[in-house]
mmCIF file as Biopython writes it, N, C-alpha, C and O atoms, coordinates in Angstrom:
data_model
#
loop_
_atom_site.group_PDB
_atom_site.id
_atom_site.type_symbol
_atom_site.label_atom_id
_atom_site.label_alt_id
_atom_site.label_comp_id
_atom_site.label_asym_id
_atom_site.label_entity_id
_atom_site.label_seq_id
_atom_site.pdbx_PDB_ins_code
_atom_site.Cartn_x
_atom_site.Cartn_y
_atom_site.Cartn_z
_atom_site.occupancy
_atom_site.B_iso_or_equiv
_atom_site.auth_seq_id
_atom_site.auth_asym_id
_atom_site.pdbx_PDB_model_num
ATOM 1   N N  . MET A ? 1  ? 18.722  -1.864  16.599  1.0 0.0 1  A 1 
ATOM 2   C CA . MET A ? 1  ? 17.423  -2.494  16.411  1.0 0.0 1  A 1 
ATOM 3   C C  . MET A ? 1  ? 17.149  -2.578  14.907  1.0 0.0 1  A 1 
ATOM 4   O O  . MET A ? 1  ? 17.212  -1.575  14.196  1.0 0.0 1  A 1 
ATOM 5   N N  . ASN A ? 2  ? 16.850  -3.765  14.446  1.0 0.0 2  A 1 
ATOM 6   C CA . ASN A ? 2  ? 16.592  -3.921  13.028  1.0 0.0 2  A 1 
ATOM 7   C C  . ASN A ? 2  ? 15.109  -3.712  12.714  1.0 0.0 2  A 1 
ATOM 8   O O  . ASN A ? 2  ? 14.292  -3.506  13.611  1.0 0.0 2  A 1 
ATOM 9   N N  . TYR A ? 3  ? 14.790  -3.770  11.454  1.0 0.0 3  A 1 
ATOM 10  C CA . TYR A ? 3  ? 13.428  -3.491  10.998  1.0 0.0 3  A 1 
ATOM 11  C C  . TYR A ? 3  ? 12.409  -4.453  11.595  1.0 0.0 3  A 1 
ATOM 12  O O  . TYR A ? 3  ? 11.323  -4.030  11.993  1.0 0.0 3  A 1 
ATOM 13  N N  . LYS A ? 4  ? 12.740  -5.736  11.664  1.0 0.0 4  A 1 
ATOM 14  C CA . LYS A ? 4  ? 11.796  -6.733  12.193  1.0 0.0 4  A 1 
ATOM 15  C C  . LYS A ? 4  ? 11.449  -6.450  13.649  1.0 0.0 4  A 1 
ATOM 16  O O  . LYS A ? 4  ? 10.283  -6.529  14.037  1.0 0.0 4  A 1 
ATOM 17  N N  . ASP A ? 5  ? 12.450  -6.121  14.453  1.0 0.0 5  A 1 
ATOM 18  C CA . ASP A ? 5  ? 12.207  -5.803  15.862  1.0 0.0 5  A 1 
ATOM 19  C C  . ASP A ? 5  ? 11.329  -4.559  16.004  1.0 0.0 5  A 1 
ATOM 20  O O  . ASP A ? 5  ? 10.426  -4.514  16.840  1.0 0.0 5  A 1 
ATOM 21  N N  . LYS A ? 6  ? 11.607  -3.561  15.181  1.0 0.0 6  A 1 
ATOM 22  C CA . LYS A ? 6  ? 10.835  -2.330  15.214  1.0 0.0 6  A 1 
ATOM 23  C C  . LYS A ? 6  ? 9.373   -2.602  14.820  1.0 0.0 6  A 1 
ATOM 24  O O  . LYS A ? 6  ? 8.448   -2.078  15.441  1.0 0.0 6  A 1 
ATOM 25  N N  . LEU A ? 7  ? 9.185   -3.408  13.807  1.0 0.0 7  A 1 
ATOM 26  C CA . LEU A ? 7  ? 7.845   -3.758  13.345  1.0 0.0 7  A 1 
ATOM 27  C C  . LEU A ? 7  ? 7.073   -4.510  14.424  1.0 0.0 7  A 1 
ATOM 28  O O  . LEU A ? 7  ? 5.892   -4.238  14.641  1.0 0.0 7  A 1 
ATOM 29  N N  . GLU A ? 8  ? 7.716   -5.437  15.091  1.0 0.0 8  A 1 
ATOM 30  C CA . GLU A ? 8  ? 7.070   -6.193  16.161  1.0 0.0 8  A 1 
ATOM 31  C C  . GLU A ? 8  ? 6.671   -5.281  17.326  1.0 0.0 8  A 1 
ATOM 32  O O  . GLU A ? 8  ? 5.601   -5.450  17.910  1.0 0.0 8  A 1 
ATOM 33  N N  . LYS A ? 9  ? 7.531   -4.318  17.663  1.0 0.0 9  A 1 
ATOM 34  C CA . LYS A ? 9  ? 7.203   -3.374  18.730  1.0 0.0 9  A 1 
ATOM 35  C C  . LYS A ? 9  ? 6.000   -2.518  18.343  1.0 0.0 9  A 1 
ATOM 36  O O  . LYS A ? 9  ? 5.133   -2.246  19.174  1.0 0.0 9  A 1 
ATOM 37  N N  . MET A ? 10 ? 5.949   -2.095  17.081  1.0 0.0 10 A 1 
ATOM 38  C CA . MET A ? 10 ? 4.816   -1.296  16.619  1.0 0.0 10 A 1 
ATOM 39  C C  . MET A ? 10 ? 3.527   -2.107  16.666  1.0 0.0 10 A 1 
ATOM 40  O O  . MET A ? 10 ? 2.493   -1.605  17.108  1.0 0.0 10 A 1 
ATOM 41  N N  . ARG A ? 11 ? 3.583   -3.344  16.218  1.0 0.0 11 A 1 
ATOM 42  C CA . ARG A ? 11 ? 2.398   -4.204  16.231  1.0 0.0 11 A 1 
ATOM 43  C C  . ARG A ? 11 ? 1.910   -4.449  17.653  1.0 0.0 11 A 1 
ATOM 44  O O  . ARG A ? 11 ? 0.704   -4.519  17.893  1.0 0.0 11 A 1 
ATOM 45  N N  . ALA A ? 12 ? 2.825   -4.578  18.583  1.0 0.0 12 A 1 
ATOM 46  C CA . ALA A ? 12 ? 2.449   -4.807  19.979  1.0 0.0 12 A 1 
ATOM 47  C C  . ALA A ? 12 ? 1.766   -3.579  20.568  1.0 0.0 12 A 1 
ATOM 48  O O  . ALA A ? 12 ? 0.944   -3.710  21.476  1.0 0.0 12 A 1 
ATOM 49  N N  . SER A ? 13 ? 2.088   -2.396  20.073  1.0 0.0 13 A 1 
ATOM 50  C CA . SER A ? 13 ? 1.496   -1.176  20.615  1.0 0.0 13 A 1 
ATOM 51  C C  . SER A ? 13 ? 0.140   -0.843  19.981  1.0 0.0 13 A 1 
ATOM 52  O O  . SER A ? 13 ? -0.606  -0.024  20.517  1.0 0.0 13 A 1 
ATOM 53  N N  . ILE A ? 14 ? -0.177  -1.462  18.861  1.0 0.0 14 A 1 
ATOM 54  C CA . ILE A ? 14 ? -1.461  -1.205  18.205  1.0 0.0 14 A 1 
ATOM 55  C C  . ILE A ? 14 ? -2.563  -1.932  18.971  1.0 0.0 14 A 1 
ATOM 56  O O  . ILE A ? 14 ? -2.407  -3.101  19.325  1.0 0.0 14 A 1 
ATOM 57  N N  . PRO A ? 15 ? -3.673  -1.247  19.228  1.0 0.0 15 A 1 
ATOM 58  C CA . PRO A ? 15 ? -4.765  -1.927  19.924  1.0 0.0 15 A 1 
ATOM 59  C C  . PRO A ? 15 ? -5.292  -3.112  19.109  1.0 0.0 15 A 1 
ATOM 60  O O  . PRO A ? 15 ? -5.299  -3.089  17.879  1.0 0.0 15 A 1 
ATOM 61  N N  . LEU A ? 16 ? -5.722  -4.125  19.815  1.0 0.0 16 A 1 
ATOM 62  C CA . LEU A ? 16 ? -6.209  -5.313  19.131  1.0 0.0 16 A 1 
ATOM 63  C C  . LEU A ? 16 ? -7.528  -5.010  18.427  1.0 0.0 16 A 1 
ATOM 64  O O  . LEU A ? 16 ? -8.454  -4.459  19.021  1.0 0.0 16 A 1 
ATOM 65  N N  . THR A ? 17 ? -7.592  -5.376  17.162  1.0 0.0 17 A 1 
ATOM 66  C CA . THR A ? 17 ? -8.819  -5.240  16.389  1.0 0.0 17 A 1 
ATOM 67  C C  . THR A ? 17 ? -9.053  -6.555  15.677  1.0 0.0 17 A 1 
ATOM 68  O O  . THR A ? 17 ? -8.148  -7.375  15.527  1.0 0.0 17 A 1 
ATOM 69  N N  . GLU A ? 18 ? -10.264 -6.733  15.251  1.0 0.0 18 A 1 
ATOM 70  C CA . GLU A ? 18 ? -10.567 -7.952  14.513  1.0 0.0 18 A 1 
ATOM 71  C C  . GLU A ? 18 ? -10.069 -7.794  13.084  1.0 0.0 18 A 1 
ATOM 72  O O  . GLU A ? 18 ? -10.451 -6.858  12.382  1.0 0.0 18 A 1 
ATOM 73  N N  . GLU A ? 19 ? -9.231  -8.699  12.669  1.0 0.0 19 A 1 
ATOM 74  C CA . GLU A ? 19 ? -8.712  -8.669  11.309  1.0 0.0 19 A 1 
ATOM 75  C C  . GLU A ? 19 ? -9.445  -9.718  10.485  1.0 0.0 19 A 1 
ATOM 76  O O  . GLU A ? 19 ? -9.801  -10.786 10.983  1.0 0.0 19 A 1 
ATOM 77  N N  . VAL A ? 20 ? -9.662  -9.391  9.216   1.0 0.0 20 A 1 
ATOM 78  C CA . VAL A ? 20 ? -10.332 -10.309 8.305   1.0 0.0 20 A 1 
ATOM 79  C C  . VAL A ? 20 ? -9.361  -10.631 7.187   1.0 0.0 20 A 1 
ATOM 80  O O  . VAL A ? 20 ? -8.690  -9.745  6.657   1.0 0.0 20 A 1 
ATOM 81  N N  . GLU A ? 21 ? -9.291  -11.896 6.836   1.0 0.0 21 A 1 
ATOM 82  C CA . GLU A ? 21 ? -8.353  -12.346 5.817   1.0 0.0 21 A 1 
ATOM 83  C C  . GLU A ? 21 ? -9.044  -12.433 4.460   1.0 0.0 21 A 1 
ATOM 84  O O  . GLU A ? 21 ? -10.161 -12.939 4.351   1.0 0.0 21 A 1 
ATOM 85  N N  . CYS A ? 22 ? -8.377  -11.944 3.446   1.0 0.0 22 A 1 
ATOM 86  C CA . CYS A ? 22 ? -8.876  -12.049 2.077   1.0 0.0 22 A 1 
ATOM 87  C C  . CYS A ? 22 ? -8.655  -13.489 1.609   1.0 0.0 22 A 1 
ATOM 88  O O  . CYS A ? 22 ? -7.541  -14.003 1.715   1.0 0.0 22 A 1 
ATOM 89  N N  . PRO A ? 23 ? -9.688  -14.142 1.098   1.0 0.0 23 A 1 
ATOM 90  C CA . PRO A ? 23 ? -9.522  -15.531 0.656   1.0 0.0 23 A 1 
ATOM 91  C C  . PRO A ? 23 ? -8.630  -15.670 -0.577  1.0 0.0 23 A 1 
ATOM 92  O O  . PRO A ? 23 ? -8.105  -16.752 -0.840  1.0 0.0 23 A 1 
ATOM 93  N N  . GLU A ? 24 ? -8.458  -14.603 -1.322  1.0 0.0 24 A 1 
ATOM 94  C CA . GLU A ? 24 ? -7.658  -14.655 -2.543  1.0 0.0 24 A 1 
ATOM 95  C C  . GLU A ? 24 ? -6.164  -14.499 -2.257  1.0 0.0 24 A 1 
ATOM 96  O O  . GLU A ? 24 ? -5.365  -15.363 -2.616  1.0 0.0 24 A 1 
ATOM 97  N N  . CYS A ? 25 ? -5.792  -13.390 -1.608  1.0 0.0 25 A 1 
ATOM 98  C CA . CYS A ? 25 ? -4.365  -13.101 -1.405  1.0 0.0 25 A 1 
ATOM 99  C C  . CYS A ? 25 ? -3.856  -13.491 -0.019  1.0 0.0 25 A 1 
ATOM 100 O O  . CYS A ? 25 ? -2.651  -13.452 0.230   1.0 0.0 25 A 1 
ATOM 101 N N  . LYS A ? 26 ? -4.770  -13.869 0.893   1.0 0.0 26 A 1 
ATOM 102 C CA . LYS A ? 26 ? -4.438  -14.317 2.252   1.0 0.0 26 A 1 
ATOM 103 C C  . LYS A ? 26 ? -3.849  -13.221 3.138   1.0 0.0 26 A 1 
ATOM 104 O O  . LYS A ? 26 ? -3.275  -13.522 4.184   1.0 0.0 26 A 1 
ATOM 105 N N  . LYS A ? 27 ? -3.981  -11.953 2.736   1.0 0.0 27 A 1 
ATOM 106 C CA . LYS A ? 27 ? -3.539  -10.852 3.594   1.0 0.0 27 A 1 
ATOM 107 C C  . LYS A ? 27 ? -4.651  -10.510 4.565   1.0 0.0 27 A 1 
ATOM 108 O O  . LYS A ? 27 ? -5.827  -10.729 4.274   1.0 0.0 27 A 1 
ATOM 109 N N  . LYS A ? 28 ? -4.283  -9.974  5.719   1.0 0.0 28 A 1 
ATOM 110 C CA . LYS A ? 28 ? -5.258  -9.620  6.747   1.0 0.0 28 A 1 
ATOM 111 C C  . LYS A ? 28 ? -5.483  -8.116  6.746   1.0 0.0 28 A 1 
ATOM 112 O O  . LYS A ? 28 ? -4.543  -7.334  6.610   1.0 0.0 28 A 1 
ATOM 113 N N  . PHE A ? 29 ? -6.744  -7.723  6.900   1.0 0.0 29 A 1 
ATOM 114 C CA . PHE A ? 29 ? -7.114  -6.313  6.874   1.0 0.0 29 A 1 
ATOM 115 C C  . PHE A ? 29 ? -7.984  -5.966  8.060   1.0 0.0 29 A 1 
ATOM 116 O O  . PHE A ? 29 ? -8.719  -6.808  8.575   1.0 0.0 29 A 1 
ATOM 117 N N  . TYR A ? 30 ? -7.894  -4.710  8.493   1.0 0.0 30 A 1 
ATOM 118 C CA . TYR A ? 30 ? -8.763  -4.228  9.556   1.0 0.0 30 A 1 
ATOM 119 C C  . TYR A ? 30 ? -9.304  -2.833  9.256   1.0 0.0 30 A 1 
ATOM 120 O O  . TYR A ? 30 ? -10.086 -2.300  10.042  1.0 0.0 30 A 1 
ATOM 121 N N  . ASP A ? 31 ? -8.900  -2.224  8.124   1.0 0.0 31 A 1 
ATOM 122 C CA . ASP A ? 31 ? -9.415  -0.901  7.801   1.0 0.0 31 A 1 
ATOM 123 C C  . ASP A ? 31 ? -10.828 -1.018  7.220   1.0 0.0 31 A 1 
ATOM 124 O O  . ASP A ? 31 ? -11.178 -2.029  6.612   1.0 0.0 31 A 1 
ATOM 125 N N  . GLU A ? 32 ? -11.623 0.022   7.415   1.0 0.0 32 A 1 
ATOM 126 C CA . GLU A ? 32 ? -13.045 -0.081  7.081   1.0 0.0 32 A 1 
ATOM 127 C C  . GLU A ? 32 ? -13.312 -0.281  5.599   1.0 0.0 32 A 1 
ATOM 128 O O  . GLU A ? 32 ? -14.284 -0.952  5.252   1.0 0.0 32 A 1 
ATOM 129 N N  . TRP A ? 33 ? -12.500 0.267   4.714   1.0 0.0 33 A 1 
ATOM 130 C CA . TRP A ? 33 ? -12.765 0.127   3.277   1.0 0.0 33 A 1 
ATOM 131 C C  . TRP A ? 33 ? -12.550 -1.303  2.811   1.0 0.0 33 A 1 
ATOM 132 O O  . TRP A ? 33 ? -13.346 -1.829  2.033   1.0 0.0 33 A 1 
ATOM 133 N N  . ASN A ? 34 ? -11.493 -1.930  3.274   1.0 0.0 34 A 1 
ATOM 134 C CA . ASN A ? 34 ? -11.266 -3.330  2.909   1.0 0.0 34 A 1 
ATOM 135 C C  . ASN A ? 34 ? -12.292 -4.240  3.572   1.0 0.0 34 A 1 
ATOM 136 O O  . ASN A ? 34 ? -12.689 -5.244  2.981   1.0 0.0 34 A 1 
ATOM 137 N N  . LEU A ? 35 ? -12.731 -3.913  4.782   1.0 0.0 35 A 1 
ATOM 138 C CA . LEU A ? 35 ? -13.754 -4.724  5.444   1.0 0.0 35 A 1 
ATOM 139 C C  . LEU A ? 35 ? -15.073 -4.661  4.684   1.0 0.0 35 A 1 
ATOM 140 O O  . LEU A ? 35 ? -15.754 -5.677  4.546   1.0 0.0 35 A 1 
ATOM 141 N N  . VAL A ? 36 ? -15.440 -3.491  4.194   1.0 0.0 36 A 1 
ATOM 142 C CA . VAL A ? 36 ? -16.665 -3.367  3.394   1.0 0.0 36 A 1 
ATOM 143 C C  . VAL A ? 36 ? -16.531 -4.176  2.109   1.0 0.0 36 A 1 
ATOM 144 O O  . VAL A ? 36 ? -17.461 -4.877  1.710   1.0 0.0 36 A 1 
ATOM 145 N N  . SER A ? 37 ? -15.375 -4.075  1.469   1.0 0.0 37 A 1 
ATOM 146 C CA . SER A ? 37 ? -15.142 -4.827  0.234   1.0 0.0 37 A 1 
ATOM 147 C C  . SER A ? 37 ? -15.165 -6.331  0.486   1.0 0.0 37 A 1 
ATOM 148 O O  . SER A ? 37 ? -15.732 -7.085  -0.305  1.0 0.0 37 A 1 
ATOM 149 N N  . LEU A ? 38 ? -14.556 -6.767  1.576   1.0 0.0 38 A 1 
ATOM 150 C CA . LEU A ? 38 ? -14.551 -8.195  1.905   1.0 0.0 38 A 1 
ATOM 151 C C  . LEU A ? 38 ? -15.961 -8.697  2.207   1.0 0.0 38 A 1 
ATOM 152 O O  . LEU A ? 38 ? -16.318 -9.809  1.816   1.0 0.0 38 A 1 
ATOM 153 N N  . ALA A ? 39 ? -16.755 -7.898  2.890   1.0 0.0 39 A 1 
ATOM 154 C CA . ALA A ? 39 ? -18.114 -8.315  3.232   1.0 0.0 39 A 1 
ATOM 155 C C  . ALA A ? 39 ? -19.007 -8.361  1.991   1.0 0.0 39 A 1 
ATOM 156 O O  . ALA A ? 39 ? -19.870 -9.231  1.877   1.0 0.0 39 A 1 
ATOM 157 N N  . THR A ? 40 ? -18.801 -7.435  1.076   1.0 0.0 40 A 1 
ATOM 158 C CA . THR A ? 40 ? -19.666 -7.336  -0.091  1.0 0.0 40 A 1 
ATOM 159 C C  . THR A ? 40 ? -19.214 -8.235  -1.234  1.0 0.0 40 A 1 
ATOM 160 O O  . THR A ? 40 ? -20.025 -8.945  -1.828  1.0 0.0 40 A 1 
ATOM 161 N N  . LEU A ? 41 ? -17.938 -8.205  -1.539  1.0 0.0 41 A 1 
ATOM 162 C CA . LEU A ? 41 ? -17.411 -8.903  -2.719  1.0 0.0 41 A 1 
ATOM 163 C C  . LEU A ? 41 ? -16.635 -10.170 -2.388  1.0 0.0 41 A 1 
ATOM 164 O O  . LEU A ? 41 ? -16.321 -10.956 -3.283  1.0 0.0 41 A 1 
ATOM 165 N N  . ASN A ? 42 ? -16.326 -10.374 -1.122  1.0 0.0 42 A 1 
ATOM 166 C CA . ASN A ? 42 ? -15.485 -11.481 -0.678  1.0 0.0 42 A 1 
ATOM 167 C C  . ASN A ? 42 ? -14.064 -11.375 -1.236  1.0 0.0 42 A 1 
ATOM 168 O O  . ASN A ? 42 ? -13.385 -12.384 -1.423  1.0 0.0 42 A 1 
ATOM 169 N N  . PHE A ? 43 ? -13.624 -10.145 -1.499  1.0 0.0 43 A 1 
ATOM 170 C CA . PHE A ? 43 ? -12.277 -9.825  -1.943  1.0 0.0 43 A 1 
ATOM 171 C C  . PHE A ? 43 ? -11.844 -8.543  -1.242  1.0 0.0 43 A 1 
ATOM 172 O O  . PHE A ? 43 ? -12.681 -7.701  -0.917  1.0 0.0 43 A 1 
ATOM 173 N N  . CYS A ? 44 ? -10.540 -8.389  -1.008  1.0 0.0 44 A 1 
ATOM 174 C CA . CYS A ? 44 ? -10.039 -7.096  -0.552  1.0 0.0 44 A 1 
ATOM 175 C C  . CYS A ? 44 ? -10.100 -6.148  -1.758  1.0 0.0 44 A 1 
ATOM 176 O O  . CYS A ? 44 ? -10.375 -6.590  -2.874  1.0 0.0 44 A 1 
ATOM 177 N N  . LEU A ? 45 ? -9.850  -4.871  -1.545  1.0 0.0 45 A 1 
ATOM 178 C CA . LEU A ? 45 ? -9.947  -3.909  -2.641  1.0 0.0 45 A 1 
ATOM 179 C C  . LEU A ? 45 ? -8.996  -4.232  -3.782  1.0 0.0 45 A 1 
ATOM 180 O O  . LEU A ? 45 ? -9.368  -4.139  -4.952  1.0 0.0 45 A 1 
ATOM 181 N N  . LEU A ? 46 ? -7.786  -4.607  -3.449  1.0 0.0 46 A 1 
ATOM 182 C CA . LEU A ? 46 ? -6.799  -4.911  -4.482  1.0 0.0 46 A 1 
ATOM 183 C C  . LEU A ? 46 ? -7.230  -6.108  -5.324  1.0 0.0 46 A 1 
ATOM 184 O O  . LEU A ? 46 ? -7.170  -6.053  -6.552  1.0 0.0 46 A 1 
ATOM 185 N N  . CYS A ? 47 ? -7.660  -7.182  -4.677  1.0 0.0 47 A 1 
ATOM 186 C CA . CYS A ? 47 ? -8.096  -8.377  -5.414  1.0 0.0 47 A 1 
ATOM 187 C C  . CYS A ? 47 ? -9.368  -8.111  -6.210  1.0 0.0 47 A 1 
ATOM 188 O O  . CYS A ? 47 ? -9.530  -8.631  -7.313  1.0 0.0 47 A 1 
ATOM 189 N N  . ALA A ? 48 ? -10.271 -7.303  -5.656  1.0 0.0 48 A 1 
ATOM 190 C CA . ALA A ? 48 ? -11.500 -6.964  -6.376  1.0 0.0 48 A 1 
ATOM 191 C C  . ALA A ? 48 ? -11.170 -6.206  -7.654  1.0 0.0 48 A 1 
ATOM 192 O O  . ALA A ? 48 ? -11.761 -6.466  -8.703  1.0 0.0 48 A 1 
ATOM 193 N N  . ASN A ? 49 ? -10.240 -5.280  -7.571  1.0 0.0 49 A 1 
ATOM 194 C CA . ASN A ? 49 ? -9.856  -4.528  -8.778  1.0 0.0 49 A 1 
ATOM 195 C C  . ASN A ? 49 ? -9.145  -5.404  -9.790  1.0 0.0 49 A 1 
ATOM 196 O O  . ASN A ? 49 ? -9.253  -5.171  -10.994 1.0 0.0 49 A 1 
ATOM 197 N N  . ARG A ? 50 ? -8.431  -6.394  -9.328  1.0 0.0 50 A 1 
ATOM 198 C CA . ARG A ? 50 ? -7.720  -7.296  -10.245 1.0 0.0 50 A 1 
ATOM 199 C C  . ARG A ? 50 ? -8.642  -8.333  -10.877 1.0 0.0 50 A 1 
ATOM 200 O O  . ARG A ? 50 ? -8.474  -8.679  -12.047 1.0 0.0 50 A 1 
ATOM 201 N N  . ASN A ? 51 ? -9.615  -8.833  -10.115 1.0 0.0 51 A 1 
ATOM 202 C CA . ASN A ? 51 ? -10.356 -10.016 -10.539 1.0 0.0 51 A 1 
ATOM 203 C C  . ASN A ? 51 ? -11.793 -9.768  -11.000 1.0 0.0 51 A 1 
ATOM 204 O O  . ASN A ? 51 ? -12.386 -10.633 -11.645 1.0 0.0 51 A 1 
ATOM 205 N N  . LEU A ? 52 ? -12.355 -8.620  -10.688 1.0 0.0 52 A 1 
ATOM 206 C CA . LEU A ? 52 ? -13.748 -8.369  -11.036 1.0 0.0 52 A 1 
ATOM 207 C C  . LEU A ? 52 ? -13.856 -7.208  -12.012 1.0 0.0 52 A 1 
ATOM 208 O O  . LEU A ? 52 ? -13.065 -6.265  -11.965 1.0 0.0 52 A 1 
ATOM 209 N N  . ASP A ? 53 ? -14.843 -7.288  -12.894 1.0 0.0 53 A 1 
ATOM 210 C CA . ASP A ? 53 ? -15.073 -6.162  -13.788 1.0 0.0 53 A 1 
ATOM 211 C C  . ASP A ? 53 ? -15.988 -5.140  -13.113 1.0 0.0 53 A 1 
ATOM 212 O O  . ASP A ? 53 ? -16.599 -5.430  -12.085 1.0 0.0 53 A 1 
ATOM 213 N N  . LYS A ? 54 ? -16.077 -3.956  -13.690 1.0 0.0 54 A 1 
ATOM 214 C CA . LYS A ? 54 ? -16.839 -2.872  -13.071 1.0 0.0 54 A 1 
ATOM 215 C C  . LYS A ? 54 ? -18.313 -3.220  -12.915 1.0 0.0 54 A 1 
ATOM 216 O O  . LYS A ? 54 ? -18.927 -2.848  -11.915 1.0 0.0 54 A 1 
ATOM 217 N N  . GLU A ? 55 ? -18.884 -3.911  -13.863 1.0 0.0 55 A 1 
ATOM 218 C CA . GLU A ? 55 ? -20.309 -4.248  -13.798 1.0 0.0 55 A 1 
ATOM 219 C C  . GLU A ? 55 ? -20.613 -5.165  -12.617 1.0 0.0 55 A 1 
ATOM 220 O O  . GLU A ? 55 ? -21.624 -4.982  -11.939 1.0 0.0 55 A 1 
ATOM 221 N N  . THR A ? 56 ? -19.765 -6.135  -12.367 1.0 0.0 56 A 1 
ATOM 222 C CA . THR A ? 56 ? -19.957 -7.034  -11.234 1.0 0.0 56 A 1 
ATOM 223 C C  . THR A ? 56 ? -19.893 -6.260  -9.923  1.0 0.0 56 A 1 
ATOM 224 O O  . THR A ? 56 ? -20.696 -6.487  -9.019  1.0 0.0 56 A 1 
ATOM 225 N N  . ILE A ? 57 ? -18.936 -5.349  -9.829  1.0 0.0 57 A 1 
ATOM 226 C CA . ILE A ? 57 ? -18.792 -4.541  -8.614  1.0 0.0 57 A 1 
ATOM 227 C C  . ILE A ? 57 ? -20.028 -3.660  -8.426  1.0 0.0 57 A 1 
ATOM 228 O O  . ILE A ? 57 ? -20.535 -3.541  -7.311  1.0 0.0 57 A 1 
ATOM 229 N N  . LYS A ? 58 ? -20.515 -3.044  -9.498  1.0 0.0 58 A 1 
ATOM 230 C CA . LYS A ? 58 ? -21.705 -2.195  -9.412  1.0 0.0 58 A 1 
ATOM 231 C C  . LYS A ? 58 ? -22.918 -2.997  -8.971  1.0 0.0 58 A 1 
ATOM 232 O O  . LYS A ? 58 ? -23.722 -2.518  -8.171  1.0 0.0 58 A 1 
ATOM 233 N N  . GLU A ? 59 ? -23.055 -4.212  -9.484  1.0 0.0 59 A 1 
ATOM 234 C CA . GLU A ? 59 ? -24.183 -5.074  -9.093  1.0 0.0 59 A 1 
ATOM 235 C C  . GLU A ? 59 ? -24.144 -5.382  -7.602  1.0 0.0 59 A 1 
ATOM 236 O O  . GLU A ? 59 ? -25.169 -5.294  -6.925  1.0 0.0 59 A 1 
ATOM 237 N N  . LYS A ? 60 ? -22.994 -5.736  -7.092  1.0 0.0 60 A 1 
ATOM 238 C CA . LYS A ? 60 ? -22.854 -6.106  -5.690  1.0 0.0 60 A 1 
ATOM 239 C C  . LYS A ? 60 ? -23.115 -4.934  -4.756  1.0 0.0 60 A 1 
ATOM 240 O O  . LYS A ? 60 ? -23.687 -5.109  -3.679  1.0 0.0 60 A 1 
ATOM 241 N N  . TYR A ? 61 ? -22.694 -3.728  -5.168  1.0 0.0 61 A 1 
ATOM 242 C CA . TYR A ? 61 ? -22.885 -2.545  -4.342  1.0 0.0 61 A 1 
ATOM 243 C C  . TYR A ? 61 ? -24.214 -1.853  -4.619  1.0 0.0 61 A 1 
ATOM 244 O O  . TYR A ? 61 ? -24.515 -0.826  -4.011  1.0 0.0 61 A 1 
ATOM 245 N N  . ASN A ? 62 ? -25.008 -2.403  -5.528  1.0 0.0 62 A 1 
ATOM 246 C CA . ASN A ? 62 ? -26.309 -1.817  -5.895  1.0 0.0 62 A 1 
ATOM 247 C C  . ASN A ? 62 ? -26.180 -0.369  -6.339  1.0 0.0 62 A 1 
ATOM 248 O O  . ASN A ? 62 ? -26.915 0.501   -5.872  1.0 0.0 62 A 1 
ATOM 249 N N  . VAL A ? 63 ? -25.245 -0.119  -7.239  1.0 0.0 63 A 1 
ATOM 250 C CA . VAL A ? 63 ? -25.039 1.225   -7.749  1.0 0.0 63 A 1 
ATOM 251 C C  . VAL A ? 63 ? -26.029 1.462   -8.879  1.0 0.0 63 A 1 
ATOM 252 O O  . VAL A ? 63 ? -26.046 0.722   -9.863  1.0 0.0 63 A 1 
ATOM 253 N N  . ASN A ? 64 ? -26.841 2.477   -8.740  1.0 0.0 64 A 1 
ATOM 254 C CA . ASN A ? 64 ? -27.833 2.810   -9.768  1.0 0.0 64 A 1 
ATOM 255 C C  . ASN A ? 64 ? -27.303 3.904   -10.665 1.0 0.0 64 A 1 
ATOM 256 O O  . ASN A ? 64 ? -26.699 4.869   -10.196 1.0 0.0 64 A 1 
ATOM 257 N N  . LYS A ? 65 ? -27.531 3.753   -11.955 1.0 0.0 65 A 1 
ATOM 258 C CA . LYS A ? 65 ? -27.147 4.818   -12.894 1.0 0.0 65 A 1 
ATOM 259 C C  . LYS A ? 65 ? -28.123 5.969   -12.748 1.0 0.0 65 A 1 
ATOM 260 O O  . LYS A ? 65 ? -29.325 5.767   -12.575 1.0 0.0 65 A 1 
ATOM 261 N N  . GLN A ? 66 ? -27.588 7.181   -12.822 1.0 0.0 66 A 1 
ATOM 262 C CA . GLN A ? 66 ? -28.454 8.355   -12.680 1.0 0.0 66 A 1 
ATOM 263 C C  . GLN A ? 66 ? -28.320 9.264   -13.843 1.0 0.0 66 A 1 
ATOM 264 O O  . GLN A ? 66 ? -28.976 10.304  -13.892 1.0 0.0 66 A 1 
#
């Protein structure tokens, strides 16, 4: 059994969840951290770190300085 067959078997055994696609990199995500990032910034975590500066991210997440 090669890697592709093994991967397909694993994917078939994973319960179906709603996946969301990042508009930048076109990868699909279903974990909660990337879903929060996609909903807030319209980027997955990786794309947000590559394309946005810290101030923009803080504004979107309403991070207050203390």
